[in-house]
A tleap script that builds the chain and sets N, CA, C and O, in Angstrom:
source leaprc.protein.ff14SB
mol = sequence {
  NMET ALA CYS PRO TYR PRO PRO ILE SER SER
  PRO HIE ALA GLY CYS TYR GLU GLU LEU ALA
  ARG LEU VAL TYR GLU LEU LEU ASP ALA HIE
  SER ASP THR GLN ARG LEU VAL ASP GLU GLN
  SER ASN GLU LEU GLN TRP HIE LEU HIE LEU
  ASP TYR LEU LYS ASP LEU GLN ARG LEU GLY
  ARG GLU VAL LEU ALA GLN GLN ILE GLU ASN
  HIE CARG
}
set mol.1.N position { 38.767 13.941 -59.121 }
set mol.1.CA position { 37.701 14.049 -58.017 }
set mol.1.C position { 37.577 12.685 -57.406 }
set mol.1.O position { 37.474 11.691 -58.126 }
set mol.2.N position { 37.585 12.615 -56.186 }
set mol.2.CA position { 37.442 11.334 -55.466 }
set mol.2.C position { 36.055 10.773 -55.602 }
set mol.2.O position { 35.088 11.515 -55.766 }
set mol.3.N position { 35.969 9.662 -55.544 }
set mol.3.CA position { 34.666 8.708 -55.538 }
set mol.3.C position { 34.054 8.910 -54.305 }
set mol.3.O position { 34.593 8.589 -53.246 }
set mol.4.N position { 32.630 9.578 -54.414 }
set mol.4.CA position { 31.904 9.729 -53.248 }
set mol.4.C position { 31.611 8.505 -52.319 }
set mol.4.O position { 31.295 8.649 -51.138 }
set mol.5.N position { 31.726 7.384 -52.887 }
set mol.5.CA position { 31.460 5.892 -52.203 }
set mol.5.C position { 32.823 5.265 -51.918 }
set mol.5.O position { 33.780 5.289 -52.691 }
set mol.6.N position { 32.788 4.658 -50.617 }
set mol.6.CA position { 34.016 3.809 -50.412 }
set mol.6.C position { 33.883 2.515 -51.322 }
set mol.6.O position { 32.830 2.160 -51.850 }
set mol.7.N position { 34.997 1.919 -51.420 }
set mol.7.CA position { 35.077 0.632 -51.998 }
set mol.7.C position { 34.133 -0.403 -51.364 }
set mol.7.O position { 33.926 -0.314 -50.154 }
set mol.8.N position { 33.539 -1.383 -52.082 }
set mol.8.CA position { 32.665 -2.094 -51.515 }
set mol.8.C position { 33.036 -3.045 -50.335 }
set mol.8.O position { 32.269 -3.538 -49.508 }
set mol.9.N position { 34.412 -3.193 -50.449 }
set mol.9.CA position { 35.000 -4.150 -49.320 }
set mol.9.C position { 35.273 -3.369 -48.000 }
set mol.9.O position { 35.722 -3.890 -46.979 }
set mol.10.N position { 34.909 -1.905 -48.163 }
set mol.10.CA position { 34.959 -1.282 -46.892 }
set mol.10.C position { 33.904 -1.710 -45.751 }
set mol.10.O position { 32.756 -2.074 -46.005 }
set mol.11.N position { 34.419 -1.622 -44.544 }
set mol.11.CA position { 33.403 -2.229 -43.522 }
set mol.11.C position { 32.284 -1.081 -43.067 }
set mol.11.O position { 31.394 -1.293 -42.243 }
set mol.12.N position { 32.510 0.221 -43.790 }
set mol.12.CA position { 31.572 1.185 -43.663 }
set mol.12.C position { 30.725 1.374 -44.878 }
set mol.12.O position { 29.934 2.312 -44.975 }
set mol.13.N position { 30.876 0.593 -45.678 }
set mol.13.CA position { 30.091 0.778 -47.272 }
set mol.13.C position { 28.702 0.900 -46.853 }
set mol.13.O position { 28.125 1.890 -47.303 }
set mol.14.N position { 28.058 0.159 -46.127 }
set mol.14.CA position { 26.592 0.179 -45.924 }
set mol.14.C position { 26.176 1.594 -45.228 }
set mol.14.O position { 25.172 2.229 -45.553 }
set mol.15.N position { 27.063 1.973 -44.265 }
set mol.15.CA position { 26.717 3.300 -43.854 }
set mol.15.C position { 26.665 4.439 -44.678 }
set mol.15.O position { 25.865 5.367 -44.553 }
set mol.16.N position { 27.687 4.317 -45.658 }
set mol.16.CA position { 27.847 5.543 -46.718 }
set mol.16.C position { 26.564 5.456 -47.686 }
set mol.16.O position { 25.986 6.426 -48.177 }
set mol.17.N position { 26.258 4.197 -47.848 }
set mol.17.CA position { 25.125 4.052 -48.986 }
set mol.17.C position { 23.955 4.485 -48.388 }
set mol.17.O position { 23.203 5.214 -49.034 }
set mol.18.N position { 23.613 4.075 -46.985 }
set mol.18.CA position { 22.555 4.601 -46.494 }
set mol.18.C position { 22.429 6.195 -46.118 }
set mol.18.O position { 21.371 6.823 -46.158 }
set mol.19.N position { 23.506 6.647 -45.805 }
set mol.19.CA position { 23.563 8.170 -45.671 }
set mol.19.C position { 23.389 8.868 -47.129 }
set mol.19.O position { 22.701 9.880 -47.263 }
set mol.20.N position { 24.074 8.241 -48.216 }
set mol.20.CA position { 23.925 8.831 -49.334 }
set mol.20.C position { 22.409 8.855 -49.875 }
set mol.20.O position { 21.993 9.839 -50.486 }
set mol.21.N position { 21.612 7.743 -49.628 }
set mol.21.CA position { 20.284 7.485 -49.910 }
set mol.21.C position { 19.527 8.774 -49.250 }
set mol.21.O position { 18.808 9.512 -49.923 }
set mol.22.N position { 19.748 8.941 -47.992 }
set mol.22.CA position { 19.080 9.936 -47.259 }
set mol.22.C position { 19.350 11.452 -47.782 }
set mol.22.O position { 18.514 12.354 -47.834 }
set mol.23.N position { 20.634 11.514 -48.135 }
set mol.23.CA position { 20.928 12.854 -48.859 }
set mol.23.C position { 20.098 13.106 -50.137 }
set mol.23.O position { 19.411 14.109 -50.328 }
set mol.24.N position { 20.235 12.171 -50.904 }
set mol.24.CA position { 19.506 12.193 -52.105 }
set mol.24.C position { 18.086 12.527 -51.879 }
set mol.24.O position { 17.569 13.447 -52.512 }
set mol.25.N position { 17.324 11.730 -50.884 }
set mol.25.CA position { 15.982 11.719 -50.607 }
set mol.25.C position { 15.798 13.379 -50.136 }
set mol.25.O position { 14.827 14.022 -50.535 }
set mol.26.N position { 16.665 13.880 -49.397 }
set mol.26.CA position { 16.459 15.300 -48.979 }
set mol.26.C position { 16.586 16.171 -50.052 }
set mol.26.O position { 15.850 17.158 -50.042 }
set mol.27.N position { 17.437 16.006 -51.071 }
set mol.27.CA position { 17.699 16.718 -52.142 }
set mol.27.C position { 16.393 16.790 -52.915 }
set mol.27.O position { 15.955 17.862 -53.333 }
set mol.28.N position { 15.763 15.591 -53.101 }
set mol.28.CA position { 14.599 15.501 -53.856 }
set mol.28.C position { 13.437 16.285 -53.148 }
set mol.28.O position { 12.639 16.973 -53.784 }
set mol.29.N position { 13.400 16.127 -51.755 }
set mol.29.CA position { 12.416 16.783 -51.077 }
set mol.29.C position { 12.414 18.319 -51.200 }
set mol.29.O position { 11.394 19.006 -51.254 }
set mol.30.N position { 13.633 18.756 -51.236 }
set mol.30.CA position { 13.888 20.203 -51.731 }
set mol.30.C position { 13.275 20.680 -53.043 }
set mol.30.O position { 12.625 21.714 -53.197 }
set mol.31.N position { 13.569 19.802 -53.932 }
set mol.31.CA position { 13.048 19.970 -55.282 }
set mol.31.C position { 11.659 19.887 -55.451 }
set mol.31.O position { 11.072 20.639 -56.229 }
set mol.32.N position { 11.017 18.927 -54.699 }
set mol.32.CA position { 9.623 18.801 -54.632 }
set mol.32.C position { 9.040 20.107 -53.856 }
set mol.32.O position { 8.077 20.627 -54.420 }
set mol.33.N position { 9.368 20.562 -52.949 }
set mol.33.CA position { 8.922 21.834 -52.374 }
set mol.33.C position { 9.125 23.130 -53.390 }
set mol.33.O position { 8.274 24.015 -53.472 }
set mol.34.N position { 10.165 23.130 -54.035 }
set mol.34.CA position { 10.218 24.217 -54.816 }
set mol.34.C position { 9.364 23.969 -56.099 }
set mol.34.O position { 9.108 24.982 -56.749 }
set mol.35.N position { 8.953 22.951 -56.497 }
set mol.35.CA position { 7.981 22.610 -57.519 }
set mol.35.C position { 6.593 22.983 -57.053 }
set mol.35.O position { 5.875 23.651 -57.797 }
set mol.36.N position { 6.191 22.605 -55.907 }
set mol.36.CA position { 4.993 22.894 -55.191 }
set mol.36.C position { 4.655 24.547 -55.292 }
set mol.36.O position { 3.600 25.037 -55.694 }
set mol.37.N position { 5.844 25.262 -54.814 }
set mol.37.CA position { 5.820 26.622 -54.718 }
set mol.37.C position { 5.479 27.332 -56.212 }
set mol.37.O position { 4.635 28.196 -56.451 }
set mol.38.N position { 6.355 26.721 -57.066 }
set mol.38.CA position { 6.220 27.187 -58.545 }
set mol.38.C position { 4.808 26.960 -59.164 }
set mol.38.O position { 4.344 27.792 -59.944 }
set mol.39.N position { 4.190 25.944 -58.852 }
set mol.39.CA position { 2.971 25.307 -59.434 }
set mol.39.C position { 1.854 25.970 -58.627 }
set mol.39.O position { 0.707 25.809 -59.042 }
set mol.40.N position { 2.049 26.679 -57.553 }
set mol.40.CA position { 1.035 27.269 -56.697 }
set mol.40.C position { -0.014 26.069 -56.441 }
set mol.40.O position { -1.180 26.148 -56.830 }
set mol.41.N position { 0.460 25.034 -55.805 }
set mol.41.CA position { -0.241 23.906 -55.582 }
set mol.41.C position { -1.460 24.134 -54.339 }
set mol.41.O position { -1.487 25.056 -53.523 }
set mol.42.N position { -2.291 23.172 -54.451 }
set mol.42.CA position { -3.503 23.264 -53.498 }
set mol.42.C position { -3.158 22.919 -52.068 }
set mol.42.O position { -2.059 22.477 -51.732 }
set mol.43.N position { -4.117 23.137 -51.289 }
set mol.43.CA position { -3.972 22.772 -49.927 }
set mol.43.C position { -3.739 21.349 -49.534 }
set mol.43.O position { -3.014 21.017 -48.597 }
set mol.44.N position { -4.363 20.572 -50.267 }
set mol.44.CA position { -4.086 19.101 -50.069 }
set mol.44.C position { -2.734 18.770 -50.490 }
set mol.44.O position { -2.031 18.123 -49.714 }
set mol.45.N position { -2.258 19.151 -51.683 }
set mol.45.CA position { -0.887 18.840 -52.111 }
set mol.45.C position { 0.189 19.196 -50.899 }
set mol.45.O position { 1.093 18.442 -50.539 }
set mol.46.N position { -0.108 20.540 -50.331 }
set mol.46.CA position { 0.720 20.951 -49.444 }
set mol.46.C position { 0.761 19.985 -47.983 }
set mol.46.O position { 1.760 19.615 -47.367 }
set mol.47.N position { -0.423 19.773 -47.733 }
set mol.47.CA position { -0.603 18.860 -46.526 }
set mol.47.C position { 0.302 17.488 -46.751 }
set mol.47.O position { 1.168 17.001 -46.024 }
set mol.48.N position { -0.146 17.111 -47.848 }
set mol.48.CA position { 0.524 15.668 -48.064 }
set mol.48.C position { 1.959 15.746 -48.182 }
set mol.48.O position { 2.634 14.817 -47.737 }
set mol.49.N position { 2.577 16.870 -48.797 }
set mol.49.CA position { 3.997 17.095 -48.888 }
set mol.49.C position { 4.599 17.420 -47.337 }
set mol.49.O position { 5.630 16.867 -46.955 }
set mol.50.N position { 3.997 18.188 -46.648 }
set mol.50.CA position { 4.360 18.365 -45.124 }
set mol.50.C position { 4.308 17.186 -44.445 }
set mol.50.O position { 5.205 16.990 -43.625 }
set mol.51.N position { 3.345 16.228 -44.614 }
set mol.51.CA position { 3.480 14.927 -43.832 }
set mol.51.C position { 4.557 14.160 -44.434 }
set mol.51.O position { 5.189 13.408 -43.692 }
set mol.52.N position { 4.875 14.237 -45.708 }
set mol.52.CA position { 6.201 13.562 -46.101 }
set mol.52.C position { 7.453 14.200 -45.625 }
set mol.52.O position { 8.408 13.472 -45.355 }
set mol.53.N position { 7.549 15.569 -45.486 }
set mol.53.CA position { 8.661 15.981 -44.913 }
set mol.53.C position { 8.838 15.673 -43.350 }
set mol.53.O position { 9.968 15.568 -42.874 }
set mol.54.N position { 7.746 15.540 -42.610 }
set mol.54.CA position { 7.787 15.186 -41.123 }
set mol.54.C position { 8.355 13.827 -41.203 }
set mol.54.O position { 9.314 13.581 -40.473 }
set mol.55.N position { 7.883 12.875 -42.015 }
set mol.55.CA position { 8.281 11.458 -42.030 }
set mol.55.C position { 9.778 11.561 -42.373 }
set mol.55.O position { 10.583 10.958 -41.663 }
set mol.56.N position { 10.219 12.332 -43.481 }
set mol.56.CA position { 11.700 12.287 -43.738 }
set mol.56.C position { 12.536 12.653 -42.635 }
set mol.56.O position { 13.520 12.000 -42.290 }
set mol.57.N position { 12.075 13.865 -42.000 }
set mol.57.CA position { 12.618 14.233 -40.845 }
set mol.57.C position { 12.927 13.237 -39.711 }
set mol.57.O position { 14.012 13.182 -39.131 }
set mol.58.N position { 11.956 12.525 -39.478 }
set mol.58.CA position { 11.928 11.529 -38.601 }
set mol.58.C position { 12.944 10.401 -38.864 }
set mol.58.O position { 13.815 10.008 -38.089 }
set mol.59.N position { 12.630 9.894 -40.274 }
set mol.59.CA position { 13.727 9.029 -40.755 }
set mol.59.C position { 15.201 9.527 -40.697 }
set mol.59.O position { 16.126 8.795 -40.346 }
set mol.60.N position { 15.331 10.669 -41.022 }
set mol.60.CA position { 16.790 11.212 -41.057 }
set mol.60.C position { 17.324 11.163 -39.567 }
set mol.60.O position { 18.454 10.721 -39.358 }
set mol.61.N position { 16.544 11.602 -38.550 }
set mol.61.CA position { 16.812 11.341 -37.207 }
set mol.61.C position { 17.371 9.989 -36.876 }
set mol.61.O position { 18.412 9.784 -36.251 }
set mol.62.N position { 16.551 9.088 -37.373 }
set mol.62.CA position { 16.827 7.630 -36.890 }
set mol.62.C position { 18.010 7.147 -37.525 }
set mol.62.O position { 18.851 6.529 -36.872 }
set mol.63.N position { 18.168 7.413 -38.944 }
set mol.63.CA position { 19.331 7.084 -39.575 }
set mol.63.C position { 20.704 7.572 -38.967 }
set mol.63.O position { 21.715 6.894 -38.780 }
set mol.64.N position { 20.502 8.871 -38.711 }
set mol.64.CA position { 21.691 9.541 -38.061 }
set mol.64.C position { 21.972 8.908 -36.606 }
set mol.64.O position { 23.139 8.606 -36.362 }
set mol.65.N position { 21.140 8.720 -35.772 }
set mol.65.CA position { 21.258 8.065 -34.394 }
set mol.65.C position { 21.845 6.676 -34.621 }
set mol.65.O position { 22.845 6.325 -33.995 }
set mol.66.N position { 21.255 5.896 -35.487 }
set mol.66.CA position { 21.816 4.562 -35.899 }
set mol.66.C position { 23.193 4.688 -36.262 }
set mol.66.O position { 23.960 3.947 -35.647 }
set mol.67.N position { 23.704 5.487 -37.154 }
set mol.67.CA position { 24.938 5.597 -37.570 }
set mol.67.C position { 25.834 6.083 -36.374 }
set mol.67.O position { 26.928 5.552 -36.184 }
set mol.68.N position { 25.417 6.984 -35.654 }
set mol.68.CA position { 26.196 7.433 -34.511 }
set mol.68.C position { 26.510 6.208 -33.415 }
set mol.68.O position { 27.589 6.027 -32.849 }
set mol.69.N position { 25.286 5.408 -33.259 }
set mol.69.CA position { 25.557 4.300 -32.324 }
set mol.69.C position { 26.462 3.285 -32.978 }
set mol.69.O position { 27.236 2.706 -32.216 }
set mol.70.N position { 26.501 2.970 -34.260 }
set mol.70.CA position { 27.217 1.969 -34.828 }
set mol.70.C position { 28.757 2.355 -34.838 }
set mol.70.O position { 29.569 1.437 -34.955 }
set mol.71.N position { 29.168 3.563 -34.731 }
set mol.71.CA position { 30.488 3.987 -34.727 }
set mol.71.C position { 30.975 4.385 -33.431 }
set mol.71.O position { 31.944 5.131 -33.293 }
set mol.72.N position { 30.251 3.850 -32.396 }
set mol.72.CA position { 30.917 4.035 -31.030 }
set mol.72.C position { 31.750 3.044 -30.676 }
set mol.72.O position { 32.340 3.089 -29.597 }
savepdb mol mol.pdb
quit
């Protein structure tokens, strides 16, 4: 299996690391959502989680836009 990260000497190493962090955060957010459903969480917990998801969406769009701009 190929290594998911490029060698450190790669000029795109920072790009891959930033995108990998974003993907892991998205995966964690999915797990958190499932946990909230399973635990039948209260309204406050859901509001906080939804705020977190909105911030994560904004961050994801910013990271992707930055990566697209860097590769033009």
